[in-house]
Structure formats: C-alpha cells, structure tokens
TORKOL-4160 file (C-alpha; in steps of 0.2 Angstrom, whole numbers, padded with zeros to 4 digits, m for minus):
50
<pt num="1" X="0365" Y="0402" Z="m0215"/>
<pt num="2" X="0352" Y="0401" Z="m0204"/>
<pt num="3" X="0359" Y="0393" Z="m0190"/>
<pt num="4" X="0355" Y="0377" Z="m0180"/>
<pt num="5" X="0342" Y="0388" Z="m0169"/>
<pt num="6" X="0333" Y="0395" Z="m0183"/>
<pt num="7" X="0332" Y="0376" Z="m0190"/>
<pt num="8" X="0326" Y="0368" Z="m0176"/>
<pt num="9" X="0310" Y="0381" Z="m0174"/>
<pt num="10" X="0306" Y="0380" Z="m0194"/>
<pt num="11" X="0307" Y="0360" Z="m0188"/>
<pt num="12" X="0298" Y="0363" Z="m0174"/>
<pt num="13" X="0284" Y="0374" Z="m0180"/>
<pt num="14" X="0281" Y="0364" Z="m0200"/>
<pt num="15" X="0279" Y="0350" Z="m0185"/>
<pt num="16" X="0266" Y="0357" Z="m0175"/>
<pt num="17" X="0256" Y="0366" Z="m0190"/>
<pt num="18" X="0255" Y="0349" Z="m0200"/>
<pt num="19" X="0255" Y="0336" Z="m0188"/>
<pt num="20" X="0237" Y="0328" Z="m0191"/>
<pt num="21" X="0238" Y="0338" Z="m0211"/>
<pt num="22" X="0245" Y="0333" Z="m0227"/>
<pt num="23" X="0261" Y="0343" Z="m0226"/>
<pt num="24" X="0267" Y="0354" Z="m0242"/>
<pt num="25" X="0282" Y="0361" Z="m0248"/>
<pt num="26" X="0275" Y="0377" Z="m0248"/>
<pt num="27" X="0269" Y="0377" Z="m0231"/>
<pt num="28" X="0288" Y="0372" Z="m0226"/>
<pt num="29" X="0295" Y="0387" Z="m0239"/>
<pt num="30" X="0284" Y="0398" Z="m0229"/>
<pt num="31" X="0287" Y="0394" Z="m0212"/>
<pt num="32" X="0307" Y="0394" Z="m0216"/>
<pt num="33" X="0304" Y="0413" Z="m0221"/>
<pt num="34" X="0292" Y="0417" Z="m0207"/>
<pt num="35" X="0304" Y="0410" Z="m0195"/>
<pt num="36" X="0321" Y="0417" Z="m0204"/>
<pt num="37" X="0313" Y="0434" Z="m0207"/>
<pt num="38" X="0321" Y="0432" Z="m0224"/>
<pt num="39" X="0316" Y="0429" Z="m0241"/>
<pt num="40" X="0322" Y="0412" Z="m0247"/>
<pt num="41" X="0314" Y="0411" Z="m0261"/>
<pt num="42" X="0333" Y="0413" Z="m0270"/>
<pt num="43" X="0336" Y="0397" Z="m0264"/>
<pt num="44" X="0322" Y="0386" Z="m0264"/>
<pt num="45" X="0318" Y="0392" Z="m0282"/>
<pt num="46" X="0330" Y="0378" Z="m0290"/>
<pt num="47" X="0322" Y="0365" Z="m0282"/>
<pt num="48" X="0303" Y="0366" Z="m0283"/>
<pt num="49" X="0301" Y="0381" Z="m0299"/>
<pt num="50" X="0297" Y="0373" Z="m0315"/>
C-alpha cells in the first residue's frame, strides 16, 4: 500500500514529465519506484512481463 499522498505525487510527477511526450509504462514504473522508494517489480510483473 503506497498511500494517497504518495499516489498523488506519482501522478503529479508522471504528468509533469510526460505532458508533452508519449507516455510509456516504463516511465510510469520508474516514477512509482522513485517516489515510493520501493521496488515494485513484484507488483507490476504479473501485468507487464511476458
């Protein structure tokens, strides 16, 4: 559980970095891990690994 404030910061940072570019999942995951200071690979792996 990341919490509401961390999630808001993730969304704010993602928007700021990609507002004039093509967004991608790698960038989103990287920002999630940077902001949360957690390794989220186990969380995202079932959804995005082949």
